[in-house]
N, C-alpha and C positions, 0 to 999 in steps of 0.2 A: 504494500500499500504505500502510495506517495500522500505526503502532507503538505500543504502551502499555508501562509498566513492568508486570511481572508483579505479581500481588496480593502484598503485603508485601515489596515492594521500593521504596526511595527512591533518589534521585539528590540527594547532599547535597555541598557544599563543605566540607571539614575541612583546616583549617590550609594554605588555598591551592590544595588537591587536590581534584578533583571523584572522588567514590567513588558507585559502587551498591553498597547494602546490601540483603541480604535478610533481613528479621526472621524467616522460616520456616526457614533453613538456616543462619544466622550467617555466611554467606559475603560477602565484599566485592570489588568489582572496580574497580580503579583505572583512570581516563580520564586520558590526556593533553588538554591544552586543547584541540586540535584535534578529537578524538572526543568531548569534551563539548559542545562548540559544534555539531557534525554531530547529536548524540543529542538534543540539547534542540530543534533547529529540527526535525528529524523528529517529534517528539513532538508539538510544537505546530502542524505545518503538514502532516504526512504526508511520505512518502518523495519523492514526485513532486516537489511544490513546493520541498520542501528541497534535492533534487539542482540544480534550476534556480537558486535563490538562491546555494548554496554554490560551484556551478562558476563563478558570476560573482564571488563574493568572492574566491576564490582563484585566479581566471584560468587554470581548466584545462578541458578537454574535458568536457563533462556525461557522456559513457560513462565517462571515467575515476572522475569524482566518483561516478557510479553504482555501479561495481564497488567502490569504497571503502566506501561507504555501506552497500550490501548485504553486505559482508564484517563489518563492525562489527556489523550488525544481526543476522546470522546467528549470529555469535558470542555474542551477548546472549541470543538465543533458544536456543541450544543450553545455554548455562549457566543457563536457566531464569529470567533475570532480565527478559526482555521478551516480549511476546507481539506477533504480528502479525495483520493482517485485512484483506480487501480493501477498496479505497476504494468500491467498487460495492456497492448494495443500501442497504436501509432506513437 
């Protein structure tokens, strides 16, 4: 699965904290250091590759990491801060 920030959403570091900000709604969503790292890697590589890399970095089972990453992505999609698409196709 690929993830992208929704139109008008930025991921910014403000005073040492990672924040998603929607210019469309004015809403912001703070991320802890781990969630921000997970999101950045998923944005860069897609969730499947991110799962593998993060499981190794954090020394946890890939299934456990997948559940955590899917939960984070699900929350961001629900808040309309991110969108997802399949890795397959054009």
